[in-house]
A tleap script that builds the chain and sets N, CA, C and O, in Angstrom:
source leaprc.protein.ff14SB
mol = sequence {
  NMET GLU ARG LEU LYS ASP GLU LEU PRO LYS
  ARG GLY TRP LYS VAL ALA SER TYR GLY ARG
  ASP LYS SER VAL ALA LYS ASN LEU GLU LEU
  ILE ALA GLU SER THR LYS PHE LYS PHE SER
  VAL ASN ILE THR PHE MET ASP LYS ARG ARG
  SER SER GLU GLU THR ALA VAL ARG ALA GLY
  ASN THR SER GLY ILE MET VAL ASP LEU VAL
  SER ALA CYS PHE ARG VAL PRO GLY GLY LYS
  SER VAL ASP GLN CTYR
}
set mol.1.N position { 110.379 -66.549 -139.057 }
set mol.1.CA position { 109.398 -66.937 -138.557 }
set mol.1.C position { 109.981 -66.327 -137.011 }
set mol.1.O position { 109.288 -66.437 -136.000 }
set mol.2.N position { 111.013 -65.836 -137.000 }
set mol.2.CA position { 111.921 -65.037 -135.764 }
set mol.2.C position { 111.167 -63.535 -136.102 }
set mol.2.O position { 110.476 -62.892 -135.313 }
set mol.3.N position { 111.434 -63.252 -137.201 }
set mol.3.CA position { 111.159 -61.568 -137.158 }
set mol.3.C position { 109.675 -61.724 -137.068 }
set mol.3.O position { 109.334 -60.698 -136.481 }
set mol.4.N position { 108.766 -62.314 -137.276 }
set mol.4.CA position { 107.553 -62.164 -136.710 }
set mol.4.C position { 106.885 -62.259 -134.834 }
set mol.4.O position { 105.903 -61.801 -134.249 }
set mol.5.N position { 108.129 -63.155 -134.428 }
set mol.5.CA position { 108.299 -63.759 -132.929 }
set mol.5.C position { 108.798 -62.301 -132.193 }
set mol.5.O position { 108.738 -62.082 -130.983 }
set mol.6.N position { 109.362 -61.260 -133.348 }
set mol.6.CA position { 109.847 -60.116 -132.753 }
set mol.6.C position { 108.971 -58.556 -132.872 }
set mol.6.O position { 108.822 -57.621 -132.086 }
set mol.7.N position { 108.500 -58.832 -134.276 }
set mol.7.CA position { 107.650 -57.799 -134.436 }
set mol.7.C position { 106.280 -57.745 -133.853 }
set mol.7.O position { 105.886 -56.729 -133.280 }
set mol.8.N position { 105.464 -58.924 -133.999 }
set mol.8.CA position { 104.031 -59.266 -133.602 }
set mol.8.C position { 103.756 -57.943 -132.476 }
set mol.8.O position { 103.450 -56.756 -132.583 }
set mol.9.N position { 104.029 -58.806 -131.458 }
set mol.9.CA position { 104.210 -58.366 -130.318 }
set mol.9.C position { 104.172 -56.475 -130.251 }
set mol.9.O position { 103.263 -55.828 -129.731 }
set mol.10.N position { 105.503 -55.851 -130.973 }
set mol.10.CA position { 105.555 -54.598 -130.637 }
set mol.10.C position { 104.161 -53.752 -131.673 }
set mol.10.O position { 104.090 -52.529 -131.791 }
set mol.11.N position { 103.312 -54.602 -132.230 }
set mol.11.CA position { 102.142 -53.989 -132.867 }
set mol.11.C position { 100.525 -54.609 -132.370 }
set mol.11.O position { 99.511 -54.916 -132.997 }
set mol.12.N position { 100.828 -54.600 -131.218 }
set mol.12.CA position { 100.033 -54.949 -129.644 }
set mol.12.C position { 99.748 -56.446 -130.365 }
set mol.12.O position { 98.532 -56.415 -130.556 }
set mol.13.N position { 100.170 -57.544 -130.787 }
set mol.13.CA position { 100.079 -59.091 -131.005 }
set mol.13.C position { 100.882 -59.637 -129.719 }
set mol.13.O position { 101.971 -59.331 -129.235 }
set mol.14.N position { 99.852 -60.611 -129.353 }
set mol.14.CA position { 100.565 -61.265 -127.960 }
set mol.14.C position { 100.962 -62.821 -128.299 }
set mol.14.O position { 100.148 -63.682 -128.634 }
set mol.15.N position { 102.559 -63.032 -128.126 }
set mol.15.CA position { 102.492 -64.629 -128.993 }
set mol.15.C position { 102.264 -65.647 -127.933 }
set mol.15.O position { 103.067 -65.687 -127.001 }
set mol.16.N position { 101.669 -66.138 -127.953 }
set mol.16.CA position { 100.961 -67.324 -127.108 }
set mol.16.C position { 102.241 -68.568 -127.295 }
set mol.16.O position { 103.068 -69.080 -126.541 }
set mol.17.N position { 102.045 -68.639 -128.051 }
set mol.17.CA position { 102.896 -69.415 -128.226 }
set mol.17.C position { 103.997 -70.216 -129.360 }
set mol.17.O position { 103.508 -70.768 -130.346 }
set mol.18.N position { 105.334 -70.228 -129.161 }
set mol.18.CA position { 106.185 -70.096 -130.374 }
set mol.18.C position { 107.057 -71.674 -130.413 }
set mol.18.O position { 106.990 -72.088 -129.256 }
set mol.19.N position { 107.782 -72.627 -131.214 }
set mol.19.CA position { 107.862 -73.774 -131.571 }
set mol.19.C position { 107.440 -74.720 -132.572 }
set mol.19.O position { 106.669 -74.703 -133.531 }
set mol.20.N position { 108.389 -75.744 -131.893 }
set mol.20.CA position { 108.148 -76.505 -132.657 }
set mol.20.C position { 106.631 -77.449 -132.804 }
set mol.20.O position { 106.197 -77.648 -131.669 }
set mol.21.N position { 105.792 -78.027 -133.807 }
set mol.21.CA position { 104.454 -78.071 -133.251 }
set mol.21.C position { 104.870 -79.990 -133.257 }
set mol.21.O position { 106.019 -80.429 -133.281 }
set mol.22.N position { 103.583 -80.851 -133.227 }
set mol.22.CA position { 103.723 -82.011 -132.496 }
set mol.22.C position { 103.708 -83.237 -133.989 }
set mol.22.O position { 103.504 -84.440 -133.833 }
set mol.23.N position { 103.921 -82.698 -135.113 }
set mol.23.CA position { 104.015 -83.638 -136.059 }
set mol.23.C position { 105.456 -83.991 -136.289 }
set mol.23.O position { 106.483 -83.538 -135.782 }
set mol.24.N position { 105.197 -85.172 -137.432 }
set mol.24.CA position { 106.526 -86.121 -137.704 }
set mol.24.C position { 108.020 -84.963 -137.958 }
set mol.24.O position { 109.133 -85.050 -137.439 }
set mol.25.N position { 107.445 -83.833 -139.034 }
set mol.25.CA position { 108.472 -82.829 -139.386 }
set mol.25.C position { 108.637 -82.304 -138.657 }
set mol.25.O position { 109.783 -81.857 -138.664 }
set mol.26.N position { 107.711 -81.850 -137.361 }
set mol.26.CA position { 108.320 -80.884 -136.126 }
set mol.26.C position { 108.082 -79.827 -136.865 }
set mol.26.O position { 109.138 -79.212 -136.713 }
set mol.27.N position { 107.364 -79.120 -137.633 }
set mol.27.CA position { 107.455 -77.612 -138.108 }
set mol.27.C position { 107.344 -76.766 -137.409 }
set mol.27.O position { 106.565 -77.122 -136.525 }
set mol.28.N position { 107.675 -75.790 -137.254 }
set mol.28.CA position { 108.169 -74.781 -136.399 }
set mol.28.C position { 106.782 -73.675 -136.182 }
set mol.28.O position { 106.204 -73.653 -137.269 }
set mol.29.N position { 106.175 -72.914 -135.345 }
set mol.29.CA position { 104.614 -72.936 -135.689 }
set mol.29.C position { 104.627 -71.319 -134.221 }
set mol.29.O position { 105.073 -71.161 -133.084 }
set mol.30.N position { 104.018 -70.682 -135.013 }
set mol.30.CA position { 103.706 -69.436 -133.715 }
set mol.30.C position { 101.663 -69.190 -133.625 }
set mol.30.O position { 100.751 -69.333 -134.439 }
set mol.31.N position { 101.722 -68.908 -132.649 }
set mol.31.CA position { 100.642 -68.688 -132.931 }
set mol.31.C position { 100.456 -67.296 -131.567 }
set mol.31.O position { 100.960 -67.158 -130.453 }
set mol.32.N position { 99.290 -66.315 -132.545 }
set mol.32.CA position { 99.107 -65.261 -131.757 }
set mol.32.C position { 98.074 -64.494 -131.682 }
set mol.32.O position { 97.353 -64.226 -132.643 }
set mol.33.N position { 97.912 -64.051 -130.450 }
set mol.33.CA position { 96.638 -63.100 -130.341 }
set mol.33.C position { 96.636 -61.356 -130.258 }
set mol.33.O position { 97.412 -60.533 -129.773 }
set mol.34.N position { 95.363 -61.276 -130.984 }
set mol.34.CA position { 95.132 -59.122 -130.906 }
set mol.34.C position { 93.750 -59.629 -130.010 }
set mol.34.O position { 92.991 -60.554 -130.299 }
set mol.35.N position { 93.684 -58.692 -128.808 }
set mol.35.CA position { 93.093 -58.906 -127.727 }
set mol.35.C position { 92.376 -57.163 -128.844 }
set mol.35.O position { 91.164 -57.023 -129.008 }
set mol.36.N position { 92.772 -56.762 -129.065 }
set mol.36.CA position { 92.304 -54.749 -129.248 }
set mol.36.C position { 91.093 -55.299 -131.086 }
set mol.36.O position { 90.039 -54.817 -131.501 }
set mol.37.N position { 91.963 -56.416 -131.631 }
set mol.37.CA position { 90.947 -56.714 -132.844 }
set mol.37.C position { 90.237 -58.070 -132.763 }
set mol.37.O position { 89.315 -58.302 -133.545 }
set mol.38.N position { 90.598 -58.921 -131.909 }
set mol.38.CA position { 90.075 -59.542 -131.600 }
set mol.38.C position { 90.146 -61.343 -132.721 }
set mol.38.O position { 89.343 -62.265 -132.863 }
set mol.39.N position { 91.193 -61.132 -133.130 }
set mol.39.CA position { 91.908 -61.732 -133.563 }
set mol.39.C position { 92.786 -62.485 -132.980 }
set mol.39.O position { 93.542 -62.120 -132.080 }
set mol.40.N position { 92.707 -63.890 -133.613 }
set mol.40.CA position { 94.279 -65.278 -133.352 }
set mol.40.C position { 94.768 -65.832 -134.810 }
set mol.40.O position { 93.997 -66.201 -135.695 }
set mol.41.N position { 95.989 -65.822 -134.881 }
set mol.41.CA position { 96.579 -66.067 -135.664 }
set mol.41.C position { 97.748 -67.318 -135.372 }
set mol.41.O position { 98.678 -67.229 -134.570 }
set mol.42.N position { 97.409 -68.598 -136.320 }
set mol.42.CA position { 98.506 -69.785 -136.355 }
set mol.42.C position { 99.236 -69.766 -137.524 }
set mol.42.O position { 98.702 -69.911 -138.623 }
set mol.43.N position { 100.794 -69.544 -137.317 }
set mol.43.CA position { 101.781 -69.399 -138.512 }
set mol.43.C position { 102.496 -70.599 -138.363 }
set mol.43.O position { 103.104 -70.881 -137.331 }
set mol.44.N position { 102.444 -71.306 -139.343 }
set mol.44.CA position { 103.630 -72.791 -139.434 }
set mol.44.C position { 104.051 -72.289 -140.688 }
set mol.44.O position { 103.448 -71.724 -141.600 }
set mol.45.N position { 105.394 -72.678 -140.493 }
set mol.45.CA position { 106.708 -73.034 -141.507 }
set mol.45.C position { 106.501 -73.945 -141.796 }
set mol.45.O position { 106.346 -74.596 -140.762 }
set mol.46.N position { 106.316 -74.777 -142.931 }
set mol.46.CA position { 106.581 -76.036 -143.403 }
set mol.46.C position { 107.827 -76.359 -143.660 }
set mol.46.O position { 107.840 -76.011 -144.841 }
set mol.47.N position { 109.091 -76.837 -143.422 }
set mol.47.CA position { 110.516 -76.748 -143.973 }
set mol.47.C position { 110.350 -78.173 -144.770 }
set mol.47.O position { 110.004 -79.137 -144.088 }
set mol.48.N position { 110.589 -78.373 -146.252 }
set mol.48.CA position { 110.510 -79.171 -146.808 }
set mol.48.C position { 112.351 -79.953 -146.406 }
set mol.48.O position { 112.552 -81.037 -146.953 }
set mol.49.N position { 113.099 -79.589 -145.839 }
set mol.49.CA position { 114.181 -80.362 -145.274 }
set mol.49.C position { 113.383 -81.263 -144.227 }
set mol.49.O position { 113.332 -82.476 -144.431 }
set mol.50.N position { 112.806 -80.746 -143.193 }
set mol.50.CA position { 112.350 -81.715 -142.178 }
set mol.50.C position { 111.418 -82.509 -142.330 }
set mol.50.O position { 111.049 -83.104 -141.317 }
set mol.51.N position { 110.574 -82.853 -143.895 }
set mol.51.CA position { 109.335 -83.426 -144.087 }
set mol.51.C position { 109.861 -84.714 -144.623 }
set mol.51.O position { 111.055 -84.717 -144.922 }
set mol.52.N position { 109.125 -85.891 -144.808 }
set mol.52.CA position { 109.344 -86.782 -145.051 }
set mol.52.C position { 109.924 -86.956 -146.504 }
set mol.52.O position { 109.947 -85.848 -147.040 }
set mol.53.N position { 110.420 -87.979 -147.370 }
set mol.53.CA position { 110.113 -88.187 -148.754 }
set mol.53.C position { 108.800 -88.160 -149.492 }
set mol.53.O position { 108.652 -87.623 -150.590 }
set mol.54.N position { 107.721 -88.867 -148.715 }
set mol.54.CA position { 106.541 -89.053 -149.300 }
set mol.54.C position { 105.873 -87.503 -148.944 }
set mol.54.O position { 105.417 -86.857 -149.887 }
set mol.55.N position { 105.842 -87.078 -147.912 }
set mol.55.CA position { 104.881 -85.524 -147.593 }
set mol.55.C position { 105.728 -84.965 -148.851 }
set mol.55.O position { 105.072 -85.009 -149.892 }
set mol.56.N position { 107.098 -84.423 -149.001 }
set mol.56.CA position { 107.605 -83.562 -149.920 }
set mol.56.C position { 107.567 -83.925 -151.298 }
set mol.56.O position { 107.916 -83.067 -152.109 }
set mol.57.N position { 107.069 -85.466 -151.857 }
set mol.57.CA position { 106.620 -85.461 -152.841 }
set mol.57.C position { 105.329 -84.616 -153.463 }
set mol.57.O position { 105.136 -84.269 -154.629 }
set mol.58.N position { 104.502 -84.402 -152.263 }
set mol.58.CA position { 102.610 -84.739 -151.931 }
set mol.58.C position { 102.945 -82.924 -152.572 }
set mol.58.O position { 102.622 -82.380 -153.628 }
set mol.59.N position { 103.595 -82.498 -151.553 }
set mol.59.CA position { 103.903 -80.773 -151.189 }
set mol.59.C position { 104.234 -79.976 -152.362 }
set mol.59.O position { 103.900 -78.812 -152.583 }
set mol.60.N position { 105.196 -81.042 -153.352 }
set mol.60.CA position { 105.678 -80.585 -154.607 }
set mol.60.C position { 107.106 -79.958 -154.579 }
set mol.60.O position { 107.629 -79.300 -155.478 }
set mol.61.N position { 107.669 -80.316 -153.278 }
set mol.61.CA position { 109.278 -80.501 -152.825 }
set mol.61.C position { 109.181 -78.897 -152.761 }
set mol.61.O position { 109.833 -78.291 -153.611 }
set mol.62.N position { 108.474 -78.195 -151.891 }
set mol.62.CA position { 108.736 -76.848 -151.691 }
set mol.62.C position { 108.410 -77.018 -150.216 }
set mol.62.O position { 107.693 -77.924 -149.791 }
set mol.63.N position { 109.024 -76.021 -149.413 }
set mol.63.CA position { 108.835 -75.049 -148.017 }
set mol.63.C position { 107.545 -74.433 -148.372 }
set mol.63.O position { 107.035 -74.324 -149.487 }
set mol.64.N position { 107.108 -74.049 -147.222 }
set mol.64.CA position { 106.432 -73.287 -147.445 }
set mol.64.C position { 105.505 -72.385 -145.925 }
set mol.64.O position { 105.962 -72.683 -144.821 }
set mol.65.N position { 104.296 -71.367 -145.942 }
set mol.65.CA position { 103.975 -71.210 -144.542 }
set mol.65.C position { 102.494 -71.106 -145.024 }
set mol.65.O position { 101.953 -70.825 -146.093 }
set mol.66.N position { 102.081 -71.450 -143.795 }
set mol.66.CA position { 100.735 -71.852 -143.876 }
set mol.66.C position { 100.278 -70.865 -143.127 }
set mol.66.O position { 101.065 -70.519 -142.245 }
set mol.67.N position { 98.852 -70.049 -143.195 }
set mol.67.CA position { 98.439 -68.919 -142.093 }
set mol.67.C position { 97.107 -69.129 -141.677 }
set mol.67.O position { 96.492 -68.282 -142.324 }
set mol.68.N position { 96.170 -69.832 -140.889 }
set mol.68.CA position { 94.790 -69.612 -140.176 }
set mol.68.C position { 94.833 -67.947 -139.092 }
set mol.68.O position { 95.591 -67.403 -138.289 }
set mol.69.N position { 93.597 -67.718 -139.692 }
set mol.69.CA position { 93.448 -66.620 -139.003 }
set mol.69.C position { 92.110 -66.711 -138.636 }
set mol.69.O position { 91.350 -67.326 -139.384 }
set mol.70.N position { 91.520 -65.997 -137.195 }
set mol.70.CA position { 90.309 -66.703 -136.710 }
set mol.70.C position { 89.808 -65.416 -136.119 }
set mol.70.O position { 90.509 -64.575 -135.556 }
set mol.71.N position { 88.814 -65.376 -136.268 }
set mol.71.CA position { 88.468 -63.787 -136.037 }
set mol.71.C position { 86.730 -63.972 -134.751 }
set mol.71.O position { 85.953 -64.925 -134.675 }
set mol.72.N position { 86.720 -62.966 -134.167 }
set mol.72.CA position { 85.905 -63.477 -133.159 }
set mol.72.C position { 84.535 -62.998 -134.057 }
set mol.72.O position { 84.715 -62.391 -135.112 }
set mol.73.N position { 83.045 -63.328 -133.543 }
set mol.73.CA position { 82.099 -63.139 -134.161 }
set mol.73.C position { 81.139 -61.938 -133.923 }
set mol.73.O position { 80.670 -61.873 -132.787 }
set mol.74.N position { 80.787 -61.018 -134.774 }
set mol.74.CA position { 80.415 -60.041 -134.164 }
set mol.74.C position { 78.829 -59.360 -134.738 }
set mol.74.O position { 78.922 -59.424 -135.964 }
set mol.75.N position { 77.861 -58.933 -134.490 }
set mol.75.CA position { 76.660 -58.733 -134.388 }
set mol.75.C position { 76.470 -57.484 -134.269 }
set mol.75.O position { 76.917 -56.874 -133.297 }
set mol.76.N position { 75.694 -56.822 -135.350 }
set mol.76.CA position { 75.014 -55.310 -135.356 }
set mol.76.C position { 74.046 -55.522 -134.771 }
set mol.76.O position { 73.177 -56.381 -134.919 }
set mol.77.N position { 74.250 -54.202 -133.615 }
set mol.77.CA position { 72.901 -54.330 -132.720 }
set mol.77.C position { 71.515 -54.007 -133.539 }
set mol.77.O position { 71.079 -53.612 -134.621 }
set mol.78.N position { 71.262 -54.316 -132.657 }
set mol.78.CA position { 69.457 -53.807 -133.464 }
set mol.78.C position { 68.916 -52.093 -133.881 }
set mol.78.O position { 69.206 -51.088 -133.232 }
set mol.79.N position { 68.294 -52.133 -134.804 }
set mol.79.CA position { 68.066 -50.755 -135.346 }
set mol.79.C position { 69.187 -50.092 -135.804 }
set mol.79.O position { 69.080 -48.952 -136.254 }
set mol.80.N position { 70.527 -50.813 -135.731 }
set mol.80.CA position { 71.575 -50.554 -136.861 }
set mol.80.C position { 71.694 -51.080 -137.996 }
set mol.80.O position { 71.340 -52.208 -138.340 }
set mol.81.N position { 72.402 -49.939 -138.854 }
set mol.81.CA position { 73.383 -51.041 -140.240 }
set mol.81.C position { 74.464 -51.277 -140.293 }
set mol.81.O position { 75.080 -50.241 -140.042 }
set mol.82.N position { 75.038 -51.981 -140.460 }
set mol.82.CA position { 76.664 -52.123 -140.812 }
set mol.82.C position { 77.531 -51.066 -140.883 }
set mol.82.O position { 78.637 -51.015 -140.344 }
set mol.83.N position { 76.763 -49.818 -141.880 }
set mol.83.CA position { 77.547 -48.908 -142.419 }
set mol.83.C position { 77.492 -47.469 -140.659 }
set mol.83.O position { 78.266 -46.517 -140.565 }
set mol.84.N position { 76.552 -47.765 -139.765 }
set mol.84.CA position { 76.509 -47.021 -138.706 }
set mol.84.C position { 77.275 -47.711 -137.648 }
set mol.84.O position { 77.737 -47.018 -136.742 }
set mol.85.N position { 77.454 -48.904 -137.647 }
set mol.85.CA position { 77.943 -49.539 -136.835 }
set mol.85.C position { 79.740 -49.704 -136.406 }
set mol.85.O position { 80.091 -50.445 -135.488 }
savepdb mol mol.pdb
quit
C-alpha cells in the first residue's frame, strides 16, 4: 500500500486519501484519481490480523486486497463508430 501511495502520483494519479477506513477492522484504504484517463480507484487492504474472528473465518482466514475501479461514461459522437472515435 505504501508503494502504491508513492508510485501512483508518478504515473499521473492524484492520491485523494490514504489511511484507515471506518470499518471495525480499520482496514488500510487508498483512493486515487486519474484526470487524464477519467478513472477513480479505491484500494483496500484487508489484514486478517485486524479482523474479528467471525470475519476471518468467513473470509477464509486470509488477508486480501479489494480493488474498485470506476470509469467515466463516454458516448460516441453521432455519425461516428467506436473504431473512428
